[in-house]
N, C-alpha and C positions, 0 to 999 in steps of 0.2 A: 330677221325682222320681228319674230315673236318674242325673242329675248328682250329687245328694247321695249316692246309694249308691256311685257310682264313687269319690267322695272318701273315703267311709268305708272302702271296700275297699282303696284305695291305702294307707291307713294300716296295714292288716294284712298287706299283701304278697299276692302271687298265685303260689303254687307248688302244682302238682298232686302229691298224695301219697295214700296209703291209710291214714293214721293214724286211730285211733279218735276218736270225738267227745267233746269236753269238755262234758258235760251242763250244767254250771252256765253256761258261757259261751253255749252254744247257746240255752238257754232265757232268758237274761237280758241281758247287756251288749250283744251285737250287736243284738238285737231292739229295744232301746230307742233305738238310733241309726238305725233305718230310718224313712224318711219314708213316710207312708201309714197306712192303718188295718189292724190285724190283724183278719182276719175268720174265720180257720179255723186249726185245728191238729190234729195226730194224731201217732202215733209216727213218721211220715215227716217231720214238720217243721212249719213255720209258714208261713201265707200272708198276705201284705200286699198291699193294693190301693189304687190311686188312679186318679182319672179325669183324663185329659188331652185337651185340644182342640188340634188342629193343622190350620190352614188349612181350617176348616169340618168336619173329621172328628173323631169322638170315639173315644178308645181307653181300654181298661181296662189300666192298667199293673200287672203282677203281679210281685211279688218273692217267691220261695220260698227260705226258709232250711231246709236239710235235710241228711240223711245220704246222700241219693241223688244220684248224678251223673246229671243229666238231659241227654241228648245225642241230637239228632235233626235231620235235614236236611229233614224233611217237615212241620214244624210240629207243633202239638198242638191238642187241643180241651179245653175246660173246661166241665164239665156241673154246673149248679146244680140240685139236686133237693130236693123235699120229698115228703110222703106223697101229695099230690094232683097235682103237676105238676113239670115239669122244662124247662129251656132250656139250650141249648148254644151256647158261643161258639167261634169258630174263630180261631186265632192269626193275627195279621198278620205276626208273626215266623216265618219258615220255618226258618231255621237257628238251632237252640237248643243252647246249650252252657253247662253250669254252670261256674262258676269255683270252684276249691278254694282255701281260704285256710288255710294251715298254722297261722298264729298263733291262729286260732279253731277249727280242726279241723272245718270244715263247708263244704258247697257252697252257693253262692248263685246262683240262676237268675233271670234277668229275661226276661219274656215280655210281649208286647203283643198285646191282643185287640181286634178290631173289636167295637163295642157300640152298641146302639140306646138311645134315651131310655127306652123301656119297660123294657129290661133293667137300665138304671142305676137306675130307680125300684125295681125288685124287689130289687136288691142293697142299696140304701140302706135299704129297709124290712126287710132281712134275711129275705126271703121264700124261704128255703131252709134245709135241715137239714144238707146235706152238699155238698161240692164234690169232683168227680172230675177229675183231670188225666190225660188219655189221650194217650199217645205211643208209637210203636213197639210196639204190642201190649202195652203196660204201662199199669197204672192205679194212681195214687196217690190215696187217699181221705182227705179232711180233713173234720172236723166243725166246724160253726159255733161260734164262741166268743161 
């Protein structure tokens, strides 16, 4: 999943800047080129996910297209919740840094999370209403699509 996103991003260039976001491109063209399933969105951006197995371990690969520059050296947690229950995933990726792409005026963040078969089943069944990404005392909230 990450190789395809790397190829896509290489097409657009990788330069950090503080330009405003081009709404049409943010919502459309780049999102259609992301491998994975779009499972959540909000004013903060869009969340795409895919499951990857590597040497007997299972990971949830997350790509976030957003207006927010996510940067942290201590990892992140992703909380899936509904009215009755919640579960939290801890990132396998400790150093997280968004890449800003001038051509599309948005940040793209890749994060890998450890995940169990039970949690995979809940995500596939869409047994959640919202997702919270927590890092550095910040919280980004996304609603299920």
